[in-house]
MARLUM-971938 format. One line per field, with one value per residue (C-alpha): residue number from 1; residue in one letter; chain; y, x, z. Coordinates in steps of 0.05 Angstrom, whole numbers, padded with zeros to 5 digits. Example, Ala and Ser with C-alpha at 12.3 -4.5 7.8 and 13.67 -1.06 7.14 Angstrom:
2
n <- [1, 2]
res <- [A, S]
chain <- [A, A]
v <- [-00090, -00021]
u <- [00246, 00273]
w <- [00156, 00143]
end
This chain:
286
n <- [1, 2, 3, 4, 5, 6, 7, 8, 9, 10, 11, 12, 13, 14, 15, 16, 17, 18, 19, 20, 21, 22, 23, 24, 25, 26, 27, 28, 29, 30, 31, 32, 33, 34, 35, 36, 37, 38, 39, 40, 41, 42, 43, 44, 45, 46, 47, 48, 49, 50, 51, 52, 53, 54, 55, 56, 57, 58, 59, 60, 61, 62, 63, 64, 65, 66, 67, 68, 69, 70, 71, 72, 73, 74, 75, 76, 77, 78, 79, 80, 81, 82, 83, 84, 85, 86, 87, 88, 89, 90, 91, 92, 93, 94, 95, 96, 97, 98, 99, 100, 101, 102, 103, 104, 105, 106, 107, 108, 109, 110, 111, 112, 113, 114, 115, 116, 117, 118, 119, 120, 121, 122, 123, 124, 125, 126, 127, 128, 129, 130, 131, 132, 133, 134, 135, 136, 137, 138, 139, 140, 141, 142, 143, 144, 145, 146, 147, 148, 149, 150, 151, 152, 153, 154, 155, 156, 157, 158, 159, 160, 161, 162, 163, 164, 165, 166, 167, 168, 169, 170, 171, 172, 173, 174, 175, 176, 177, 178, 179, 180, 181, 182, 183, 184, 185, 186, 187, 188, 189, 190, 191, 192, 193, 194, 195, 196, 197, 198, 199, 200, 201, 202, 203, 204, 205, 206, 207, 208, 209, 210, 211, 212, 213, 214, 215, 216, 217, 218, 219, 220, 221, 222, 223, 224, 225, 226, 227, 228, 229, 230, 231, 232, 233, 234, 235, 236, 237, 238, 239, 240, 241, 242, 243, 244, 245, 246, 247, 248, 249, 250, 251, 252, 253, 254, 255, 256, 257, 258, 259, 260, 261, 262, 263, 264, 265, 266, 267, 268, 269, 270, 271, 272, 273, 274, 275, 276, 277, 278, 279, 280, 281, 282, 283, 284, 285, 286]
res <- [X, X, X, X, X, X, X, X, X, X, X, X, X, X, X, X, X, X, X, X, X, X, X, X, X, X, X, X, X, X, X, X, X, X, X, X, X, X, X, X, X, X, X, X, X, X, X, X, X, X, X, X, X, X, X, X, X, X, X, X, X, X, X, X, X, X, X, X, X, X, X, X, X, X, X, X, X, X, X, X, X, X, X, X, X, X, X, X, X, X, X, X, X, X, X, X, X, X, X, X, X, X, X, X, X, X, X, X, X, X, X, X, X, X, X, X, X, X, X, X, X, X, X, X, X, X, X, X, X, X, X, X, X, X, X, X, X, X, X, X, X, X, X, X, X, X, X, X, X, X, X, X, X, X, X, X, X, X, X, X, X, X, X, X, X, X, X, X, X, X, X, X, X, X, X, X, X, X, X, X, X, X, X, X, X, X, X, X, X, X, X, X, X, X, X, X, X, X, X, X, X, X, X, X, X, X, X, X, X, X, X, X, X, X, X, X, X, X, X, X, X, X, X, X, X, X, X, X, X, X, X, X, X, X, X, X, X, X, X, X, X, X, X, X, X, X, X, X, X, X, X, X, X, X, X, X, X, X, X, X, X, X, X, X, X, X, X, X, X, X, X, X, X, X, X, X, X, X, X, X, X, X, X, X, X, X]
chain <- [A, A, A, A, A, A, A, A, A, A, A, A, A, A, A, A, A, A, A, A, A, A, A, A, A, A, A, A, A, A, A, A, A, A, A, A, A, A, A, A, A, A, A, A, A, A, A, A, A, A, A, A, A, A, A, A, A, A, A, A, A, A, A, A, A, A, A, A, A, A, A, A, A, A, A, A, A, A, A, A, A, A, A, A, A, A, A, A, A, A, A, A, A, A, A, A, A, A, A, A, A, A, A, A, A, A, A, A, A, A, A, A, A, A, A, A, A, A, A, A, A, A, A, A, A, A, A, A, A, A, A, A, A, A, A, A, A, A, A, A, A, A, A, A, A, A, A, A, A, A, A, A, A, A, A, A, A, A, A, A, A, A, A, A, A, A, A, A, A, A, A, A, A, A, A, A, A, A, A, A, A, A, A, A, A, A, A, A, A, A, A, A, A, A, A, A, A, A, A, A, A, A, A, A, A, A, A, A, A, A, A, A, A, A, A, A, A, A, A, A, A, A, A, A, A, A, A, A, A, A, A, A, A, A, A, A, A, A, A, A, A, A, A, A, A, A, A, A, A, A, A, A, A, A, A, A, A, A, A, A, A, A, A, A, A, A, A, A, A, A, A, A, A, A, A, A, A, A, A, A, A, A, A, A, A, A]
v <- [02953, 02916, 02888, 02855, 02812, 02846, 02828, 02764, 02801, 02866, 02877, 02937, 02980, 02981, 03057, 03063, 03037, 03047, 02999, 03038, 03004, 02988, 02929, 02973, 02954, 02884, 02913, 02893, 02820, 02794, 02749, 02730, 02764, 02743, 02707, 02639, 02580, 02576, 02539, 02588, 02638, 02691, 02761, 02731, 02716, 02782, 02825, 02867, 02894, 02901, 02927, 02982, 03002, 03005, 03056, 03096, 03104, 03104, 03183, 03165, 03099, 03106, 03083, 03040, 03030, 02962, 02936, 02950, 02892, 02831, 02804, 02734, 02693, 02744, 02689, 02666, 02605, 02572, 02504, 02479, 02497, 02475, 02462, 02460, 02412, 02426, 02476, 02508, 02471, 02493, 02476, 02400, 02394, 02411, 02366, 02310, 02319, 02337, 02272, 02303, 02285, 02201, 02197, 02207, 02277, 02265, 02325, 02358, 02335, 02266, 02280, 02361, 02378, 02359, 02389, 02423, 02417, 02480, 02474, 02488, 02558, 02617, 02696, 02716, 02747, 02670, 02656, 02574, 02524, 02471, 02412, 02355, 02387, 02310, 02324, 02379, 02426, 02472, 02539, 02547, 02621, 02621, 02665, 02650, 02663, 02662, 02638, 02688, 02654, 02585, 02553, 02474, 02451, 02528, 02533, 02565, 02619, 02644, 02620, 02689, 02713, 02673, 02692, 02744, 02768, 02753, 02739, 02714, 02640, 02600, 02530, 02505, 02416, 02372, 02311, 02245, 02192, 02204, 02230, 02303, 02324, 02293, 02335, 02396, 02402, 02407, 02458, 02532, 02502, 02546, 02611, 02680, 02740, 02802, 02818, 02800, 02858, 02851, 02827, 02892, 02913, 02856, 02856, 02804, 02742, 02705, 02762, 02776, 02774, 02742, 02735, 02703, 02713, 02672, 02721, 02780, 02726, 02708, 02645, 02644, 02692, 02677, 02710, 02676, 02680, 02608, 02572, 02500, 02508, 02574, 02609, 02607, 02522, 02518, 02536, 02507, 02437, 02445, 02461, 02401, 02352, 02407, 02453, 02521, 02562, 02629, 02638, 02572, 02591, 02556, 02559, 02560, 02535, 02547, 02558, 02543, 02551, 02514, 02498, 02483, 02525, 02521, 02562, 02621, 02639, 02700, 02690, 02752, 02741, 02785, 02784, 02845, 02885, 02851, 02863, 02845, 02805, 02767, 02709, 02681, 02602, 02577, 02507, 02462, 02484, 02445]
u <- [03301, 03362, 03394, 03469, 03506, 03574, 03638, 03603, 03561, 03546, 03476, 03478, 03426, 03440, 03438, 03478, 03547, 03551, 03524, 03504, 03511, 03445, 03466, 03443, 03365, 03383, 03371, 03296, 03313, 03267, 03314, 03371, 03432, 03434, 03461, 03442, 03412, 03325, 03261, 03281, 03327, 03319, 03329, 03285, 03228, 03222, 03250, 03188, 03206, 03286, 03268, 03232, 03284, 03340, 03296, 03290, 03366, 03400, 03413, 03469, 03488, 03566, 03576, 03628, 03644, 03622, 03695, 03707, 03675, 03662, 03599, 03573, 03502, 03438, 03408, 03450, 03405, 03373, 03338, 03336, 03364, 03318, 03336, 03287, 03329, 03325, 03260, 03274, 03255, 03317, 03372, 03335, 03342, 03417, 03423, 03395, 03446, 03500, 03554, 03587, 03521, 03519, 03443, 03373, 03345, 03277, 03223, 03218, 03142, 03174, 03235, 03212, 03261, 03326, 03352, 03427, 03462, 03463, 03540, 03548, 03518, 03564, 03568, 03595, 03655, 03675, 03678, 03668, 03721, 03726, 03738, 03747, 03791, 03789, 03714, 03676, 03640, 03585, 03553, 03484, 03453, 03391, 03327, 03319, 03267, 03268, 03211, 03185, 03141, 03120, 03083, 03063, 03009, 03007, 02969, 02999, 02945, 02975, 03044, 03075, 03043, 03099, 03159, 03207, 03253, 03286, 03362, 03407, 03429, 03488, 03479, 03547, 03545, 03595, 03589, 03576, 03528, 03518, 03457, 03429, 03440, 03506, 03543, 03511, 03533, 03600, 03626, 03610, 03572, 03510, 03521, 03474, 03473, 03496, 03441, 03365, 03308, 03248, 03187, 03157, 03215, 03198, 03129, 03129, 03180, 03165, 03194, 03261, 03313, 03378, 03448, 03509, 03573, 03643, 03705, 03672, 03630, 03549, 03542, 03460, 03416, 03338, 03283, 03248, 03177, 03212, 03205, 03161, 03144, 03133, 03147, 03078, 03078, 03152, 03131, 03062, 03092, 03149, 03103, 03075, 03131, 03170, 03143, 03185, 03212, 03240, 03304, 03291, 03313, 03291, 03332, 03282, 03326, 03366, 03367, 03407, 03475, 03511, 03575, 03643, 03682, 03765, 03810, 03810, 03747, 03705, 03627, 03583, 03518, 03461, 03377, 03347, 03321, 03360, 03424, 03492, 03545, 03619, 03634, 03719, 03722, 03790, 03821, 03818, 03857, 03920]
w <- [02252, 02239, 02297, 02300, 02347, 02354, 02394, 02417, 02469, 02449, 02419, 02360, 02316, 02236, 02216, 02131, 02138, 02216, 02284, 02348, 02405, 02442, 02490, 02544, 02519, 02555, 02612, 02596, 02595, 02646, 02703, 02663, 02612, 02549, 02513, 02562, 02541, 02550, 02521, 02457, 02456, 02502, 02460, 02409, 02450, 02475, 02417, 02412, 02479, 02462, 02402, 02437, 02493, 02435, 02402, 02465, 02472, 02400, 02424, 02464, 02437, 02422, 02337, 02307, 02234, 02217, 02182, 02258, 02292, 02279, 02266, 02297, 02286, 02308, 02342, 02398, 02427, 02380, 02390, 02324, 02253, 02207, 02129, 02062, 02010, 01935, 01947, 01877, 01821, 01783, 01833, 01835, 01766, 01767, 01824, 01790, 01734, 01780, 01785, 01845, 01882, 01899, 01922, 01879, 01887, 01919, 01916, 01974, 01980, 01997, 02044, 02082, 02123, 02162, 02220, 02222, 02293, 02329, 02338, 02263, 02261, 02259, 02242, 02182, 02210, 02233, 02162, 02135, 02153, 02097, 02151, 02096, 02045, 01998, 01987, 01946, 01995, 01958, 01976, 01990, 01994, 02040, 02062, 02139, 02173, 02255, 02300, 02342, 02388, 02404, 02362, 02344, 02271, 02256, 02187, 02130, 02131, 02203, 02197, 02182, 02254, 02290, 02247, 02288, 02232, 02182, 02156, 02105, 02108, 02082, 02084, 02069, 02046, 02044, 01991, 02003, 02015, 02091, 02107, 02103, 02177, 02183, 02116, 02138, 02209, 02200, 02250, 02217, 02161, 02182, 02160, 02190, 02191, 02176, 02219, 02236, 02206, 02244, 02203, 02201, 02149, 02096, 02058, 02020, 02046, 01984, 01935, 01952, 01898, 01931, 01894, 01917, 01888, 01893, 01890, 01858, 01805, 01810, 01814, 01847, 01828, 01842, 01874, 01928, 01889, 01858, 01917, 01919, 01978, 01998, 02072, 02101, 02071, 02100, 02173, 02169, 02153, 02197, 02258, 02248, 02264, 02325, 02374, 02336, 02400, 02398, 02354, 02322, 02255, 02183, 02128, 02060, 02010, 01953, 01880, 01822, 01822, 01867, 01864, 01906, 01948, 01960, 02019, 02007, 01968, 02000, 01995, 01979, 01991, 01987, 01993, 01982, 02040, 02094, 02069, 02043, 02090, 02062, 02084, 02076, 02066, 02089, 02110, 02166, 02219, 02247]
end
């Protein structure tokens, strides 16, 4: 089932090019209204329950065209956004040759992952604000994994069992000498959307085509089978360091083709079996 958060507090089910308002399904959430801070995201913690209730009320749900709504991040309250650096070998190779990257590129086996500030999280309709006009800012399309229940030190063989859903991630980065967690945590630099797709609809997260177009021109085009650390391995390794909570998001890494964006650019991000999202880049707000 494809579920989105729209108009800030509404829950929608995606069918073809329409959004069915199933906000009433949130009535099954225990003790509080969504979205609210909790130990993990309340919706994701109870996603199976919400999904079943949403199915029951689809027939009486009001319809909205996708063009008439604003899409926010499908996860409202993650406790962590986790990024995997240079997790595709071709991207690692291109980064080592990129004179605009002023530091040595180390393999993911040495660096493992990094954290992005939750305040950087936005949905596709909110867009990317290029906050440093005098510095290069790059696009990075990624498969995003949404954790479904609390786990610690989970094995790779069991790791996919803790996944709730998948989404498209756009991990923006401003180039410079600061730590990755700083440069990738700028407001609006973690795009997630256009919706989540529950894990039952993704047969193999390690075999999905992903494409990014900049103003209609293909810039990134690959498949998640090219990941150095596959989805199971990433989840397992992250869980050795962090307790993973419902709604935590792992950005699994970006393929080759990373490049700069400018205000006015349109990024079209597409991942097989998930969908497509369009994200506009704007300049800093006065």
